[in-house]
C-alpha positions in Angstrom: 33.2 -26.7 75.6 35.1 -24.1 77.7 38.5 -22.9 76.8 41.4 -22.6 79.1 42.8 -19.1 79.1 46.6 -18.6 79.2 46.5 -14.9 78.6 44.2 -12.0 78.7 43.8 -9.3 76.1 43.3 -5.6 76.8 42.6 -3.0 74.1 44.4 0.2 74.9 42.1 3.1 74.3 40.4 2.9 70.9 43.3 2.4 68.7 42.7 -1.3 67.9 38.9 -1.0 68.0 38.9 1.9 65.5 41.1 -0.1 63.1 39.0 -3.3 63.6 35.7 -1.5 62.9 36.9 -0.5 59.5 37.7 -4.0 58.4 35.7 -6.3 56.2 33.7 -9.0 58.0 36.0 -11.9 56.8 39.0 -10.0 58.2 37.3 -9.2 61.4 36.5 -12.9 61.8 40.2 -13.9 61.2 41.3 -11.3 63.8 38.9 -12.7 66.3 40.1 -16.2 65.6 43.7 -15.2 65.9 43.2 -13.4 69.2 41.4 -16.5 70.4 44.6 -18.5 69.6 46.7 -16.0 71.5 44.7 -16.3 74.7 44.2 -20.0 74.6 47.4 -21.6 73.2 50.6 -22.0 75.3 52.8 -21.6 72.3 51.3 -19.4 69.6 52.8 -20.1 66.2 55.0 -17.2 64.8 52.8 -17.1 61.8 50.1 -15.5 64.0 52.0 -13.8 66.9 55.7 -12.7 66.5 58.2 -10.6 68.5 59.5 -7.7 66.4 63.3 -7.6 66.5 64.8 -4.3 67.3 62.0 -3.2 69.5 61.4 -3.0 73.2 59.2 -6.0 73.5 56.7 -5.3 70.8 54.8 -8.2 69.1 52.7 -8.2 66.0 49.4 -10.0 65.7 49.5 -11.3 62.1 46.5 -11.9 59.9 46.3 -12.8 56.2 43.0 -13.0 54.3 43.4 -13.8 50.6 46.3 -11.6 49.4 45.7 -8.9 52.1 48.0 -8.7 55.1 47.2 -7.0 58.3 49.2 -6.4 61.5 48.3 -5.2 64.9 51.0 -4.2 67.5 50.9 -5.5 71.0 53.1 -5.9 74.1 52.9 -7.7 77.5 52.1 -6.1 80.8 53.1 -8.7 83.4 53.5 -12.2 81.9 49.9 -13.0 80.8 48.3 -9.6 79.9 48.6 -8.7 76.2 48.0 -5.1 75.4 46.7 -4.5 71.9 47.4 -1.1 70.3 47.6 0.1 66.7 46.8 -1.8 63.6 47.4 -1.3 59.8 47.2 -3.1 56.5 50.6 -4.1 55.3 51.3 -3.1 51.8 55.1 -3.5 51.6 57.6 -6.3 52.5 58.9 -4.3 55.4 56.8 -3.0 58.3 56.7 0.8 58.1 58.9 2.4 60.7 56.2 5.0 61.4 53.8 2.2 62.6 56.5 0.8 64.8 57.3 4.2 66.2 53.6 4.8 67.0 53.4 1.4 68.8 56.5 2.2 70.8 54.9 5.6 71.9 51.6 4.0 72.8 53.5 1.4 74.9 55.4 4.1 76.7 52.1 6.1 77.2 50.3 3.0 78.6 53.0 2.4 81.2 53.3 6.2 82.1 49.5 6.3 82.6 49.7 3.1 84.7 52.3 4.4 87.2 
């Protein structure tokens, strides 16, 4: 069975991969499954992929394994290319501003390097 792809994923530098490589196998598996949803589904449920209000087009890839919660920031380049940047384990109700600020800087850096 072949999947139809609605989007492509690009890992910007090693930010995501460095984060991913430190995760436990079950969390890695869930991230891979979630990213597969993002590239194949027309409408990805907010539970897995959500726009972050108050940002300039940042989205978070959302993964929960047991009581552990993980987030990875992303944004769109053109309409169907999802750029994946930094990730972290969420330990508080509110997403840390420092993580959002880092994602905003990485987004700016990506587009600056592209032009």
